[in-house]
Biopython code that builds the backbone (N, CA, C, O; Angstrom):
import numpy as np
from Bio.PDB.StructureBuilder import StructureBuilder

atoms = [
    (1, "MET", "N", (-0.092, -22.327, 17.740)),
    (1, "MET", "CA", (-1.065, -22.207, 16.677)),
    (1, "MET", "C", (-0.542, -22.968, 15.451)),
    (1, "MET", "O", (0.598, -22.770, 15.033)),
    (2, "ASP", "N", (-1.365, -23.818, 14.893)),
    (2, "ASP", "CA", (-0.990, -24.570, 13.697)),
    (2, "ASP", "C", (-1.055, -23.682, 12.469)),
    (2, "ASP", "O", (-1.819, -22.718, 12.426)),
    (3, "SER", "N", (-0.247, -24.017, 11.470)),
    (3, "SER", "CA", (-0.300, -23.270, 10.221)),
    (3, "SER", "C", (-1.466, -23.787, 9.376)),
    (3, "SER", "O", (-1.951, -24.903, 9.561)),
    (4, "ILE", "N", (-1.888, -22.951, 8.458)),
    (4, "ILE", "CA", (-2.993, -23.314, 7.571)),
    (4, "ILE", "C", (-2.471, -23.341, 6.139)),
    (4, "ILE", "O", (-1.659, -22.500, 5.755)),
    (5, "LYS", "N", (-2.927, -24.291, 5.363)),
    (5, "LYS", "CA", (-2.503, -24.377, 3.970)),
    (5, "LYS", "C", (-3.101, -23.216, 3.189)),
    (5, "LYS", "O", (-4.239, -22.811, 3.423)),
    (6, "TRP", "N", (-2.313, -22.690, 2.260)),
    (6, "TRP", "CA", (-2.740, -21.556, 1.456)),
    (6, "TRP", "C", (-4.043, -21.867, 0.721)),
    (6, "TRP", "O", (-4.944, -21.029, 0.683)),
    (7, "GLU", "N", (-4.150, -23.035, 0.150)),
    (7, "GLU", "CA", (-5.346, -23.417, -0.596)),
    (7, "GLU", "C", (-6.582, -23.386, 0.298)),
    (7, "GLU", "O", (-7.651, -22.954, -0.133)),
    (8, "THR", "N", (-6.439, -23.844, 1.543)),
    (8, "THR", "CA", (-7.549, -23.855, 2.488)),
    (8, "THR", "C", (-7.955, -22.434, 2.846)),
    (8, "THR", "O", (-9.144, -22.122, 2.915)),
    (9, "LEU", "N", (-6.981, -21.585, 3.071)),
    (9, "LEU", "CA", (-7.256, -20.195, 3.417)),
    (9, "LEU", "C", (-8.012, -19.484, 2.292)),
    (9, "LEU", "O", (-8.989, -18.780, 2.546)),
    (10, "ILE", "N", (-7.563, -19.666, 1.061)),
    (10, "ILE", "CA", (-8.215, -19.027, -0.085)),
    (10, "ILE", "C", (-9.626, -19.576, -0.275)),
    (10, "ILE", "O", (-10.549, -18.816, -0.565)),
    (11, "LEU", "N", (-9.801, -20.877, -0.115)),
    (11, "LEU", "CA", (-11.135, -21.478, -0.243)),
    (11, "LEU", "C", (-12.077, -20.928, 0.828)),
    (11, "LEU", "O", (-13.234, -20.622, 0.537)),
    (12, "GLN", "N", (-11.591, -20.800, 2.059)),
    (12, "GLN", "CA", (-12.430, -20.245, 3.128)),
    (12, "GLN", "C", (-12.827, -18.804, 2.806)),
    (12, "GLN", "O", (-13.981, -18.418, 2.998)),
    (13, "ALA", "N", (-11.878, -18.014, 2.320)),
    (13, "ALA", "CA", (-12.188, -16.625, 1.961)),
    (13, "ALA", "C", (-13.225, -16.586, 0.849)),
    (13, "ALA", "O", (-14.151, -15.776, 0.895)),
    (14, "TYR", "N", (-13.081, -17.443, -0.140)),
    (14, "TYR", "CA", (-14.024, -17.486, -1.252)),
    (14, "TYR", "C", (-15.418, -17.893, -0.776)),
    (14, "TYR", "O", (-16.412, -17.276, -1.160)),
    (15, "MET", "N", (-15.489, -18.914, 0.045)),
    (15, "MET", "CA", (-16.784, -19.422, 0.517)),
    (15, "MET", "C", (-17.506, -18.402, 1.411)),
    (15, "MET", "O", (-18.735, -18.402, 1.486)),
    (16, "GLN", "N", (-16.746, -17.541, 2.083)),
    (16, "GLN", "CA", (-17.357, -16.536, 2.946)),
    (16, "GLN", "C", (-17.433, -15.162, 2.268)),
    (16, "GLN", "O", (-17.737, -14.161, 2.917)),
    (17, "ALA", "N", (-17.155, -15.122, 0.959)),
    (17, "ALA", "CA", (-17.204, -13.886, 0.168)),
    (17, "ALA", "C", (-16.346, -12.782, 0.787)),
    (17, "ALA", "O", (-16.769, -11.629, 0.874)),
    (18, "VAL", "N", (-15.131, -13.148, 1.218)),
    (18, "VAL", "CA", (-14.209, -12.181, 1.801)),
    (18, "VAL", "C", (-13.459, -11.477, 0.673)),
    (18, "VAL", "O", (-12.877, -12.124, -0.197)),
    (19, "ASN", "N", (-13.481, -10.160, 0.698)),
    (19, "ASN", "CA", (-12.771, -9.360, -0.294)),
    (19, "ASN", "C", (-11.282, -9.367, 0.056)),
    (19, "ASN", "O", (-10.906, -8.909, 1.135)),
    (20, "LEU", "N", (-10.447, -9.867, -0.820)),
    (20, "LEU", "CA", (-9.019, -9.970, -0.558)),
    (20, "LEU", "C", (-8.224, -8.824, -1.188)),
    (20, "LEU", "O", (-7.008, -8.934, -1.349)),
    (21, "SER", "N", (-8.887, -7.742, -1.540)),
    (21, "SER", "CA", (-8.180, -6.587, -2.077)),
    (21, "SER", "C", (-7.885, -5.590, -0.964)),
    (21, "SER", "O", (-8.462, -5.665, 0.121)),
    (22, "ALA", "N", (-6.984, -4.661, -1.244)),
    (22, "ALA", "CA", (-6.617, -3.646, -0.250)),
    (22, "ALA", "C", (-6.553, -2.293, -0.923)),
    (22, "ALA", "O", (-6.193, -2.188, -2.096)),
    (23, "SER", "N", (-6.902, -1.257, -0.179)),
    (23, "SER", "CA", (-6.800, 0.108, -0.692)),
    (23, "SER", "C", (-6.479, 1.041, 0.466)),
    (23, "SER", "O", (-6.621, 0.687, 1.637)),
    (24, "SER", "N", (-6.045, 2.231, 0.110)),
    (24, "SER", "CA", (-5.677, 3.195, 1.143)),
    (24, "SER", "C", (-5.983, 4.596, 0.650)),
    (24, "SER", "O", (-5.967, 4.860, -0.553)),
    (25, "PHE", "N", (-6.260, 5.493, 1.585)),
    (25, "PHE", "CA", (-6.519, 6.892, 1.266)),
    (25, "PHE", "C", (-5.912, 7.736, 2.365)),
    (25, "PHE", "O", (-6.187, 7.506, 3.542)),
    (26, "TYR", "N", (-5.088, 8.716, 2.002)),
    (26, "TYR", "CA", (-4.398, 9.545, 2.981)),
    (26, "TYR", "C", (-4.851, 10.989, 2.836)),
    (26, "TYR", "O", (-4.872, 11.527, 1.729)),
    (27, "VAL", "N", (-5.213, 11.616, 3.945)),
    (27, "VAL", "CA", (-5.576, 13.021, 3.968)),
    (27, "VAL", "C", (-4.573, 13.736, 4.872)),
    (27, "VAL", "O", (-4.502, 13.447, 6.067)),
    (28, "PRO", "N", (-3.796, 14.665, 4.313)),
    (28, "PRO", "CA", (-2.783, 15.337, 5.133)),
    (28, "PRO", "C", (-3.414, 16.261, 6.168)),
    (28, "PRO", "O", (-4.532, 16.743, 5.992)),
    (29, "SER", "N", (-2.683, 16.496, 7.241)),
    (29, "SER", "CA", (-3.159, 17.427, 8.261)),
    (29, "SER", "C", (-2.993, 18.863, 7.758)),
    (29, "SER", "O", (-2.303, 19.101, 6.768)),
    (30, "ASN", "N", (-3.618, 19.802, 8.432)),
    (30, "ASN", "CA", (-3.566, 21.204, 8.008)),
    (30, "ASN", "C", (-2.166, 21.787, 8.032)),
    (30, "ASN", "O", (-1.861, 22.673, 7.234)),
    (31, "ASP", "N", (-1.303, 21.314, 8.926)),
    (31, "ASP", "CA", (0.041, 21.882, 9.026)),
    (31, "ASP", "C", (0.953, 21.485, 7.866)),
    (31, "ASP", "O", (2.051, 22.027, 7.745)),
    (32, "SER", "N", (0.529, 20.560, 7.015)),
    (32, "SER", "CA", (1.356, 20.158, 5.874)),
    (32, "SER", "C", (0.874, 20.789, 4.574)),
    (32, "SER", "O", (1.332, 20.396, 3.501)),
    (33, "SER", "N", (-0.033, 21.750, 4.639)),
    (33, "SER", "CA", (-0.627, 22.307, 3.423)),
    (33, "SER", "C", (0.315, 23.233, 2.650)),
    (33, "SER", "O", (-0.036, 23.678, 1.557)),
    (34, "SER", "N", (1.491, 23.531, 3.184)),
    (34, "SER", "CA", (2.405, 24.393, 2.450)),
    (34, "SER", "C", (3.026, 23.671, 1.253)),
    (34, "SER", "O", (3.517, 24.320, 0.330)),
    (35, "TYR", "N", (3.011, 22.367, 1.258)),
    (35, "TYR", "CA", (3.555, 21.605, 0.130)),
    (35, "TYR", "C", (2.647, 20.412, -0.120)),
    (35, "TYR", "O", (2.779, 19.371, 0.523)),
    (36, "LEU", "N", (1.746, 20.570, -1.041)),
    (36, "LEU", "CA", (0.828, 19.479, -1.376)),
    (36, "LEU", "C", (1.073, 19.021, -2.802)),
    (36, "LEU", "O", (1.352, 19.830, -3.687)),
    (37, "ASN", "N", (0.969, 17.746, -3.010)),
    (37, "ASN", "CA", (0.973, 17.181, -4.346)),
    (37, "ASN", "C", (-0.058, 16.072, -4.351)),
    (37, "ASN", "O", (-0.406, 15.529, -3.303)),
    (38, "TYR", "N", (-0.533, 15.745, -5.510)),
    (38, "TYR", "CA", (-1.611, 14.772, -5.614)),
    (38, "TYR", "C", (-1.203, 13.659, -6.553)),
    (38, "TYR", "O", (-0.513, 13.892, -7.545)),
    (39, "GLY", "N", (-1.629, 12.452, -6.239)),
    (39, "GLY", "CA", (-1.305, 11.330, -7.098)),
    (39, "GLY", "C", (-2.216, 10.155, -6.842)),
    (39, "GLY", "O", (-2.901, 10.085, -5.821)),
    (40, "ALA", "N", (-2.213, 9.249, -7.771)),
    (40, "ALA", "CA", (-2.981, 8.009, -7.642)),
    (40, "ALA", "C", (-2.245, 6.924, -8.415)),
    (40, "ALA", "O", (-1.567, 7.204, -9.403)),
    (41, "ALA", "N", (-2.383, 5.698, -7.960)),
    (41, "ALA", "CA", (-1.757, 4.568, -8.650)),
    (41, "ALA", "C", (-2.749, 3.413, -8.696)),
    (41, "ALA", "O", (-3.495, 3.178, -7.745)),
    (42, "VAL", "N", (-2.745, 2.713, -9.790)),
    (42, "VAL", "CA", (-3.575, 1.519, -9.964)),
    (42, "VAL", "C", (-2.672, 0.418, -10.500)),
    (42, "VAL", "O", (-1.945, 0.621, -11.472)),
    (43, "SER", "N", (-2.719, -0.747, -9.864)),
    (43, "SER", "CA", (-1.879, -1.867, -10.291)),
    (43, "SER", "C", (-2.734, -3.056, -10.681)),
    (43, "SER", "O", (-3.751, -3.351, -10.055)),
    (44, "GLU", "N", (-2.299, -3.724, -11.722)),
    (44, "GLU", "CA", (-2.891, -5.009, -12.102)),
    (44, "GLU", "C", (-1.926, -6.073, -11.593)),
    (44, "GLU", "O", (-0.762, -6.108, -11.990)),
    (45, "VAL", "N", (-2.419, -6.939, -10.711)),
    (45, "VAL", "CA", (-1.561, -7.948, -10.103)),
    (45, "VAL", "C", (-2.079, -9.337, -10.396)),
    (45, "VAL", "O", (-3.260, -9.538, -10.682)),
    (46, "GLU", "N", (-1.178, -10.279, -10.319)),
    (46, "GLU", "CA", (-1.511, -11.689, -10.493)),
    (46, "GLU", "C", (-1.010, -12.411, -9.251)),
    (46, "GLU", "O", (0.164, -12.306, -8.898)),
    (47, "ILE", "N", (-1.896, -13.142, -8.591)),
    (47, "ILE", "CA", (-1.540, -13.851, -7.371)),
    (47, "ILE", "C", (-1.678, -15.349, -7.609)),
    (47, "ILE", "O", (-2.743, -15.833, -7.992)),
    (48, "ASP", "N", (-0.605, -16.065, -7.381)),
    (48, "ASP", "CA", (-0.620, -17.520, -7.491)),
    (48, "ASP", "C", (-1.328, -18.065, -6.256)),
    (48, "ASP", "O", (-0.818, -17.947, -5.141)),
    (49, "LEU", "N", (-2.489, -18.655, -6.451)),
    (49, "LEU", "CA", (-3.289, -19.140, -5.324)),
    (49, "LEU", "C", (-2.676, -20.347, -4.629)),
    (49, "LEU", "O", (-3.080, -20.685, -3.516)),
    (50, "LEU", "N", (-1.720, -20.997, -5.257)),
    (50, "LEU", "CA", (-1.104, -22.155, -4.625)),
    (50, "LEU", "C", (0.004, -21.781, -3.657)),
    (50, "LEU", "O", (0.178, -22.429, -2.624)),
    (51, "ASN", "N", (0.763, -20.724, -3.992)),
    (51, "ASN", "CA", (1.886, -20.379, -3.109)),
    (51, "ASN", "C", (1.887, -18.923, -2.638)),
    (51, "ASN", "O", (2.759, -18.533, -1.862)),
    (52, "GLY", "N", (0.932, -18.120, -3.090)),
    (52, "GLY", "CA", (0.838, -16.737, -2.642)),
    (52, "GLY", "C", (1.771, -15.770, -3.352)),
    (52, "GLY", "O", (1.805, -14.587, -3.012)),
    (53, "GLU", "N", (2.534, -16.254, -4.339)),
    (53, "GLU", "CA", (3.446, -15.373, -5.067)),
    (53, "GLU", "C", (2.644, -14.287, -5.784)),
    (53, "GLU", "O", (1.627, -14.566, -6.419)),
    (54, "THR", "N", (3.112, -13.064, -5.672)),
    (54, "THR", "CA", (2.425, -11.919, -6.275)),
    (54, "THR", "C", (3.297, -11.310, -7.353)),
    (54, "THR", "O", (4.482, -11.054, -7.137)),
    (55, "ARG", "N", (2.706, -11.078, -8.515)),
    (55, "ARG", "CA", (3.410, -10.425, -9.622)),
    (55, "ARG", "C", (2.630, -9.184, -10.027)),
    (55, "ARG", "O", (1.415, -9.231, -10.219)),
    (56, "PHE", "N", (3.342, -8.084, -10.152)),
    (56, "PHE", "CA", (2.727, -6.852, -10.629)),
    (56, "PHE", "C", (2.862, -6.829, -12.142)),
    (56, "PHE", "O", (3.969, -6.718, -12.669)),
    (57, "LEU", "N", (1.732, -6.935, -12.846)),
    (57, "LEU", "CA", (1.743, -6.997, -14.299)),
    (57, "LEU", "C", (1.841, -5.607, -14.915)),
    (57, "LEU", "O", (2.509, -5.412, -15.930)),
    (58, "GLN", "N", (1.169, -4.646, -14.292)),
    (58, "GLN", "CA", (1.169, -3.291, -14.828)),
    (58, "GLN", "C", (0.782, -2.326, -13.717)),
    (58, "GLN", "O", (-0.067, -2.637, -12.882)),
    (59, "THR", "N", (1.399, -1.172, -13.713)),
    (59, "THR", "CA", (1.034, -0.115, -12.771)),
    (59, "THR", "C", (0.954, 1.197, -13.523)),
    (59, "THR", "O", (1.860, 1.542, -14.282)),
    (60, "ASP", "N", (-0.126, 1.927, -13.314)),
    (60, "ASP", "CA", (-0.292, 3.257, -13.881)),
    (60, "ASP", "C", (-0.303, 4.250, -12.728)),
    (60, "ASP", "O", (-1.049, 4.090, -11.763)),
    (61, "ILE", "N", (0.533, 5.276, -12.839)),
    (61, "ILE", "CA", (0.658, 6.285, -11.794)),
    (61, "ILE", "C", (0.385, 7.657, -12.402)),
    (61, "ILE", "O", (0.928, 8.012, -13.448)),
    (62, "ILE", "N", (-0.467, 8.414, -11.724)),
    (62, "ILE", "CA", (-0.734, 9.798, -12.106)),
    (62, "ILE", "C", (-0.249, 10.669, -10.962)),
    (62, "ILE", "O", (-0.545, 10.397, -9.798)),
    (63, "TYR", "N", (0.504, 11.726, -11.293)),
    (63, "TYR", "CA", (1.087, 12.575, -10.254)),
    (63, "TYR", "C", (1.020, 14.030, -10.697)),
    (63, "TYR", "O", (1.385, 14.357, -11.826)),
    (64, "ASP", "N", (0.561, 14.893, -9.819)),
    (64, "ASP", "CA", (0.489, 16.323, -10.099)),
    (64, "ASP", "C", (1.197, 17.075, -8.982)),
    (64, "ASP", "O", (0.701, 17.139, -7.857)),
    (65, "CYS", "N", (2.351, 17.642, -9.292)),
    (65, "CYS", "CA", (3.093, 18.408, -8.296)),
    (65, "CYS", "C", (3.097, 19.893, -8.632)),
    (65, "CYS", "O", (3.839, 20.667, -8.027)),
    (66, "GLY", "N", (2.281, 20.286, -9.583)),
    (66, "GLY", "CA", (2.286, 21.687, -9.989)),
    (66, "GLY", "C", (3.393, 21.913, -11.002)),
    (66, "GLY", "O", (3.610, 21.083, -11.886)),
    (67, "GLN", "N", (4.099, 23.038, -10.878)),
    (67, "GLN", "CA", (5.202, 23.346, -11.786)),
    (67, "GLN", "C", (6.481, 22.699, -11.256)),
    (67, "GLN", "O", (6.960, 23.030, -10.171)),
    (68, "SER", "N", (7.007, 21.795, -12.025)),
    (68, "SER", "CA", (8.185, 21.041, -11.598)),
    (68, "SER", "C", (9.452, 21.878, -11.716)),
    (68, "SER", "O", (9.668, 22.573, -12.708)),
    (69, "LEU", "N", (10.286, 21.796, -10.679)),
    (69, "LEU", "CA", (11.598, 22.444, -10.731)),
    (69, "LEU", "C", (12.620, 21.559, -11.439)),
    (69, "LEU", "O", (13.535, 22.055, -12.096)),
    (70, "ASN", "N", (12.453, 20.236, -11.297)),
    (70, "ASN", "CA", (13.369, 19.289, -11.921)),
    (70, "ASN", "C", (12.609, 17.995, -12.187)),
    (70, "ASN", "O", (12.447, 17.185, -11.274)),
    (71, "PRO", "N", (12.137, 17.777, -13.418)),
    (71, "PRO", "CA", (11.348, 16.588, -13.734)),
    (71, "PRO", "C", (12.060, 15.270, -13.424)),
    (71, "PRO", "O", (11.408, 14.294, -13.052)),
    (72, "ALA", "N", (13.371, 15.228, -13.569)),
    (72, "ALA", "CA", (14.110, 13.993, -13.275)),
    (72, "ALA", "C", (14.003, 13.647, -11.797)),
    (72, "ALA", "O", (13.829, 12.481, -11.443)),
    (73, "VAL", "N", (14.104, 14.644, -10.939)),
    (73, "VAL", "CA", (13.967, 14.412, -9.501)),
    (73, "VAL", "C", (12.551, 13.961, -9.184)),
    (73, "VAL", "O", (12.353, 13.034, -8.398)),
    (74, "ASP", "N", (11.569, 14.610, -9.789)),
    (74, "ASP", "CA", (10.165, 14.234, -9.543)),
    (74, "ASP", "C", (9.900, 12.785, -9.938)),
    (74, "ASP", "O", (9.237, 12.054, -9.203)),
    (75, "LEU", "N", (10.413, 12.368, -11.091)),
    (75, "LEU", "CA", (10.207, 10.979, -11.528)),
    (75, "LEU", "C", (10.842, 9.997, -10.546)),
    (75, "LEU", "O", (10.261, 8.955, -10.243)),
    (76, "GLY", "N", (12.024, 10.327, -10.056)),
    (76, "GLY", "CA", (12.673, 9.473, -9.055)),
    (76, "GLY", "C", (11.863, 9.399, -7.778)),
    (76, "GLY", "O", (11.730, 8.329, -7.183)),
    (77, "GLN", "N", (11.318, 10.537, -7.349)),
    (77, "GLN", "CA", (10.497, 10.559, -6.135)),
    (77, "GLN", "C", (9.239, 9.715, -6.309)),
    (77, "GLN", "O", (8.838, 8.992, -5.398)),
    (78, "ILE", "N", (8.626, 9.810, -7.472)),
    (78, "ILE", "CA", (7.400, 9.047, -7.744)),
    (78, "ILE", "C", (7.695, 7.551, -7.728)),
    (78, "ILE", "O", (6.992, 6.786, -7.067)),
    (79, "ASP", "N", (8.729, 7.134, -8.450)),
    (79, "ASP", "CA", (9.085, 5.713, -8.507)),
    (79, "ASP", "C", (9.396, 5.165, -7.124)),
    (79, "ASP", "O", (8.915, 4.095, -6.750)),
    (80, "ARG", "N", (10.197, 5.895, -6.370)),
    (80, "ARG", "CA", (10.603, 5.401, -5.050)),
    (80, "ARG", "C", (9.456, 5.419, -4.049)),
    (80, "ARG", "O", (9.385, 4.562, -3.168)),
    (81, "ALA", "N", (8.557, 6.390, -4.182)),
    (81, "ALA", "CA", (7.382, 6.416, -3.309)),
    (81, "ALA", "C", (6.496, 5.205, -3.572)),
    (81, "ALA", "O", (5.953, 4.617, -2.637)),
    (82, "PHE", "N", (6.349, 4.832, -4.833)),
    (82, "PHE", "CA", (5.543, 3.662, -5.170)),
    (82, "PHE", "C", (6.173, 2.392, -4.599)),
    (82, "PHE", "O", (5.479, 1.558, -4.018)),
    (83, "VAL", "N", (7.477, 2.249, -4.764)),
    (83, "VAL", "CA", (8.173, 1.065, -4.251)),
    (83, "VAL", "C", (8.102, 1.019, -2.725)),
    (83, "VAL", "O", (7.948, -0.056, -2.146)),
    (84, "GLN", "N", (8.213, 2.172, -2.075)),
    (84, "GLN", "CA", (8.089, 2.220, -0.619)),
    (84, "GLN", "C", (6.687, 1.783, -0.198)),
    (84, "GLN", "O", (6.532, 1.062, 0.788)),
    (85, "GLY", "N", (5.675, 2.212, -0.936)),
    (85, "GLY", "CA", (4.308, 1.788, -0.651)),
    (85, "GLY", "C", (4.129, 0.292, -0.823)),
    (85, "GLY", "O", (3.429, -0.345, -0.035)),
    (86, "LEU", "N", (4.759, -0.278, -1.850)),
    (86, "LEU", "CA", (4.712, -1.736, -2.027)),
    (86, "LEU", "C", (5.301, -2.442, -0.819)),
    (86, "LEU", "O", (4.738, -3.417, -0.322)),
    (87, "GLY", "N", (6.426, -1.950, -0.357)),
    (87, "GLY", "CA", (7.057, -2.549, 0.813)),
    (87, "GLY", "C", (6.165, -2.471, 2.033)),
    (87, "GLY", "O", (6.060, -3.430, 2.797)),
    (88, "PHE", "N", (5.520, -1.327, 2.217)),
    (88, "PHE", "CA", (4.654, -1.149, 3.380)),
    (88, "PHE", "C", (3.479, -2.123, 3.350)),
    (88, "PHE", "O", (3.165, -2.753, 4.360)),
    (89, "PHE", "N", (2.837, -2.244, 2.204)),
    (89, "PHE", "CA", (1.633, -3.072, 2.134)),
    (89, "PHE", "C", (1.891, -4.545, 1.865)),
    (89, "PHE", "O", (1.040, -5.381, 2.168)),
    (90, "MET", "N", (3.055, -4.882, 1.299)),
    (90, "MET", "CA", (3.297, -6.276, 0.940)),
    (90, "MET", "C", (4.244, -6.994, 1.903)),
    (90, "MET", "O", (4.121, -8.204, 2.092)),
    (91, "LEU", "N", (5.175, -6.279, 2.507)),
    (91, "LEU", "CA", (6.219, -6.953, 3.269)),
    (91, "LEU", "C", (6.217, -6.627, 4.751)),
    (91, "LEU", "O", (6.520, -7.492, 5.573)),
    (92, "GLU", "N", (5.884, -5.401, 5.103)),
    (92, "GLU", "CA", (5.975, -4.998, 6.494)),
    (92, "GLU", "C", (4.711, -5.391, 7.253)),
    (92, "GLU", "O", (3.618, -5.433, 6.688)),
    (93, "GLU", "N", (4.880, -5.674, 8.524)),
    (93, "GLU", "CA", (3.748, -6.004, 9.371)),
    (93, "GLU", "C", (3.570, -4.921, 10.414)),
    (93, "GLU", "O", (4.548, -4.346, 10.892)),
    (94, "TYR", "N", (2.341, -4.643, 10.765)),
    (94, "TYR", "CA", (2.057, -3.684, 11.812)),
    (94, "TYR", "C", (0.892, -4.219, 12.639)),
    (94, "TYR", "O", (-0.018, -4.865, 12.120)),
    (95, "GLU", "N", (0.945, -3.935, 13.925)),
    (95, "GLU", "CA", (-0.062, -4.470, 14.836)),
    (95, "GLU", "C", (-1.380, -3.721, 14.686)),
    (95, "GLU", "O", (-1.409, -2.504, 14.505)),
    (96, "THR", "N", (-2.478, -4.488, 14.769)),
    (96, "THR", "CA", (-3.805, -3.890, 14.718)),
    (96, "THR", "C", (-4.611, -4.362, 15.920)),
    (96, "THR", "O", (-4.326, -5.399, 16.518)),
    (97, "ASN", "N", (-5.626, -3.570, 16.256)),
    (97, "ASN", "CA", (-6.509, -3.983, 17.347)),
    (97, "ASN", "C", (-7.592, -4.902, 16.802)),
    (97, "ASN", "O", (-7.557, -5.267, 15.627)),
    (98, "ILE", "N", (-8.546, -5.278, 17.630)),
    (98, "ILE", "CA", (-9.586, -6.233, 17.225)),
    (98, "ILE", "C", (-10.463, -5.696, 16.102)),
    (98, "ILE", "O", (-11.099, -6.469, 15.386)),
    (99, "ASP", "N", (-10.501, -4.345, 15.941)),
    (99, "ASP", "CA", (-11.292, -3.724, 14.874)),
    (99, "ASP", "C", (-10.496, -3.551, 13.585)),
    (99, "ASP", "O", (-11.012, -3.023, 12.600)),
    (100, "GLY", "N", (-9.237, -3.997, 13.589)),
    (100, "GLY", "CA", (-8.397, -3.882, 12.404)),
    (100, "GLY", "C", (-7.706, -2.542, 12.256)),
    (100, "GLY", "O", (-7.117, -2.268, 11.211)),
    (101, "LEU", "N", (-7.765, -1.696, 13.281)),
    (101, "LEU", "CA", (-7.105, -0.395, 13.225)),
    (101, "LEU", "C", (-5.678, -0.503, 13.737)),
    (101, "LEU", "O", (-5.396, -1.283, 14.647)),
    (102, "GLU", "N", (-4.770, 0.285, 13.148)),
    (102, "GLU", "CA", (-3.369, 0.248, 13.562)),
    (102, "GLU", "C", (-3.224, 0.703, 15.008)),
    (102, "GLU", "O", (-3.835, 1.684, 15.430)),
    (103, "LEU", "N", (-2.401, -0.032, 15.763)),
    (103, "LEU", "CA", (-2.130, 0.366, 17.133)),
    (103, "LEU", "C", (-1.171, 1.543, 17.184)),
    (103, "LEU", "O", (-1.277, 2.392, 18.069)),
    (104, "GLN", "N", (-0.232, 1.603, 16.242)),
    (104, "GLN", "CA", (0.684, 2.733, 16.167)),
    (104, "GLN", "C", (0.827, 3.121, 14.713)),
    (104, "GLN", "O", (1.247, 2.311, 13.886)),
    (105, "ASN", "N", (0.482, 4.352, 14.398)),
    (105, "ASN", "CA", (0.592, 4.843, 13.044)),
    (105, "ASN", "C", (2.043, 5.209, 12.775)),
    (105, "ASN", "O", (2.592, 6.064, 13.470)),
    (106, "PRO", "N", (2.694, 4.576, 11.771)),
    (106, "PRO", "CA", (4.116, 4.840, 11.524)),
    (106, "PRO", "C", (4.402, 6.281, 11.113)),
    (106, "PRO", "O", (5.543, 6.730, 11.222)),
    (107, "TYR", "N", (3.398, 7.013, 10.645)),
    (107, "TYR", "CA", (3.610, 8.389, 10.226)),
    (107, "TYR", "C", (3.524, 9.365, 11.394)),
    (107, "TYR", "O", (3.841, 10.544, 11.231)),
    (108, "ASN", "N", (3.104, 8.903, 12.560)),
    (108, "ASN", "CA", (2.994, 9.775, 13.721)),
    (108, "ASN", "C", (4.055, 9.474, 14.779)),
    (108, "ASN", "O", (3.922, 9.911, 15.922)),
    (109, "ARG", "N", (5.082, 8.749, 14.422)),
    (109, "ARG", "CA", (6.143, 8.429, 15.371)),
    (109, "ARG", "C", (6.968, 9.676, 15.640)),
    (109, "ARG", "O", (7.269, 10.442, 14.724)),
    (110, "HIS", "N", (7.331, 9.877, 16.894)),
    (110, "HIS", "CA", (8.159, 11.020, 17.266)),
    (110, "HIS", "C", (9.507, 10.502, 17.737)),
    (110, "HIS", "O", (9.575, 9.627, 18.600)),
    (111, "TYR", "N", (10.568, 11.035, 17.176)),
    (111, "TYR", "CA", (11.912, 10.617, 17.529)),
    (111, "TYR", "C", (12.562, 11.705, 18.377)),
    (111, "TYR", "O", (12.411, 12.893, 18.093)),
    (112, "THR", "N", (13.285, 11.297, 19.417)),
    (112, "THR", "CA", (13.967, 12.279, 20.270)),
    (112, "THR", "C", (15.463, 12.150, 20.118)),
    (112, "THR", "O", (16.214, 12.889, 20.754)),
]
sb = StructureBuilder()
sb.init_structure("model")
sb.init_model(0)
sb.init_chain("A")
sb.init_seg("    ")
for serial, (resi, resn, name, xyz) in enumerate(atoms, 1):
    if name == "N":
        sb.init_residue(resn, " ", resi, " ")
    sb.init_atom(name, np.array(xyz, "f"), 0.0, 1.0, " ", f" {name:<3s}", serial, name[0])
structure = sb.get_structure()
């Protein structure tokens, strides 16, 4: 398979009105309801259309864990969870079927 130039790929997406944004929504299973916390993050990003370089200009995170036992630990968990999410969506690859659904959900892996 030949490679495609970034400029050509972006032009094709634009001409076909392809939405190049991504979003995700997670709903925990019933067995995890003993420890729930809620959060949302919104990032303003800048993408260089010539080389694909992505810069995060600003990120706002809202997190509700109820009554905190240690705010310093919570802040560390929030920061690291956000960075882990960046890695998942920006750097890691996962196989999908023809409908775009994941072939193996990384959160349902069982280790023996």
